[in-house]
C-alpha positions in Angstrom: -31.8 -25.9 33.6 -32.4 -22.3 33.2 -29.6 -21.5 35.8 -27.5 -23.4 33.5 -28.5 -21.0 30.6 -28.3 -18.3 32.6 -24.6 -18.8 33.2 -23.9 -19.5 29.8 -25.3 -16.7 28.5 -23.5 -14.4 31.4 -20.2 -15.7 30.3 -20.5 -15.2 26.8 -21.4 -11.8 27.2 -18.4 -11.5 29.6 -16.3 -13.1 27.2 -16.9 -10.3 24.8 -16.7 -7.5 27.2 -13.8 -8.5 28.5 -12.1 -8.1 25.4 -13.1 -4.4 24.9 -12.0 -3.4 28.4 -8.3 -4.6 27.5 -8.1 -2.3 24.1 -6.8 0.8 26.1 -4.4 -1.4 27.8 -3.1 -2.9 24.8 -3.0 0.3 23.1 -0.9 1.9 25.8 1.4 -1.2 26.3 2.0 -2.3 22.4 2.1 1.6 21.5 -0.4 1.1 18.2 -3.3 3.2 17.3 -7.0 2.4 17.7 -7.2 1.1 13.8 -4.7 -1.4 14.6 -6.6 -2.6 18.0 -10.2 -2.6 16.3 -8.6 -5.1 14.5 -7.8 -7.7 17.3 -11.6 -7.2 18.1 -12.4 -8.1 14.8 -10.6 -11.3 14.8 -11.7 -11.9 18.3 -14.9 -12.4 17.2 -14.1 -14.3 14.0 -12.4 -16.4 15.9 -15.2 -17.4 18.5 -17.3 -17.6 15.1 -15.6 -20.1 13.6 -15.7 -21.7 17.3 -19.4 -22.3 17.6 -19.9 -24.8 14.7 -16.5 -26.8 15.7 -17.9 -26.9 19.2 -21.5 -28.1 17.8 -19.3 -30.8 16.3 -17.0 -31.6 18.6 -20.1 -32.4 21.3 -22.1 -34.5 19.1 -18.9 -37.0 18.5 -17.4 -37.2 22.2 -18.8 -37.2 25.3 -18.9 -33.8 27.7 -16.9 -35.3 30.0 -14.0 -36.4 27.3 -14.1 -32.8 26.0 -14.0 -31.4 29.6 -11.1 -33.7 30.3 -9.1 -32.7 27.3 -9.6 -28.9 27.7 -8.2 -29.1 31.1 -5.4 -31.3 29.4 -4.9 -28.4 27.0 -5.7 -25.7 29.2 -2.6 -27.3 32.2 0.1 -27.3 29.6 
């Protein structure tokens, strides 16, 4: 159980830091200033914040297996 929680925490932290490390590349590729790219970080964190309660609702409504298969189906398309 502890290992599962540690992996989940690691993935959550990794999720936030990956966006930050991509900002210079996004600025260069799309030729936008840093103030514009900062909105990407805000939008990314806002989306994560919105998805947390939605995910909690889905976990209460469906089984973990159903959610996993549905997510893999969406990801594969």
